[in-house]
N, C-alpha and C positions, 0 to 999 in steps of 0.2 A: 354901169347903167344907173340912172337916177332911181333911188328908192329901194334898191335891193339890199335890205338890211337883215342881219341876223340878230336875234334877241335871246338871251339866256333865260332858262326857266324862272329863276327867282325874280329877275327884272320883269319878265312877262306877267307874273302873278301880281306884282305891284301895279303894272299898267292896267290889268284887268280890274283891279280894285278901284282904279281911278276912272273907269269908264270905257276902256278899250274893249273890243270884241275879239274873242278867240274863235276863229273859223276852223272847225275840225273837218278836214277833207277825207278822213278815213271812211270806209264803207260801213253800213249799219251793223254788220256782223262783228266787225272789229270793235266798234263803239260799245256793243252789248257786252263784250268780254272785259273791256277796260275803258273807262270813260274819265275825262277830266272832271274833277270836283272843284269847280271854280265858277266865279260869277261871269255872266255874259258870254256863255258858250253857245255857238250856233253850229248845228250839224249841216254840212253841205258837202256830201260826198263828191270826190273828184269826178266820178262818172256823170254827175249832174251839173258840174260846176259851170261849164260853158253856157248852159241853159238858164242857170239861176243866179249868176254873179251880180246881175243888175239889182237883186234884192238887197245887196250890201250897201250901207251908207257910204258916201264919199267924205263925209265930214267927221268921221270917227276913226281913230286908230284901229287898224285891223292886224291881228296876229294870226298867221296861218300856221296850222299844225297838222301833223300826220303821225305815223308810227315812228319814223326815223329822221324826217326832215327832207326827204327827196321829193315826194309828191307835193308837199306844201311849198317847196321851192318853185316847182312848176306852176302851182296856182298863184304864187306871189308874182312871178314873172308875167303871167297872164293878166293879173289885175293892174300891174304897173303899165303894161302895154295898152290897157284899156282905160288909162287915165286916173287910176287911183294913186295918190301920193303918199298916204300914211299907212304903209304896209310893211310888216316885218315877218320873217320866217322864224318859227320857234326852233332853235338849235336842238338837234337830236330828238325832236318830236316827243311823244308821250313817254317813250323809253327814258330819255334824259330827264324829263319832268319827274318821273317816278324815282329815278336814281337820286335826285336832289331831295327826296322825301316830301315832295309836294302832293297835295291831296288828289286821290283818284277813287273811283268807285269800281270795284272788281265784281264780276258776276259770280 
């Protein structure tokens, strides 16, 4: 299917620094425990995603992230189905991000 791309954490951070948005679809309690410490992070829990996805720009690259990559893959499929073309799934979610030594904020 067009647009279903995976992106590794290091490449994702490069893209965020260049203006991409990281859409964190984890629930608020998860984000409070461990959050991405990166530019352009938008919190949009999967439980609110179908109601709020229209807030996301269509003209910027979107990187969808969760804890492990499963929920973000669902959200990515949803966005592509609704006409977003520049969407990637963060491989391994925040767990893989942290394993790569990338910045996080822990409670």
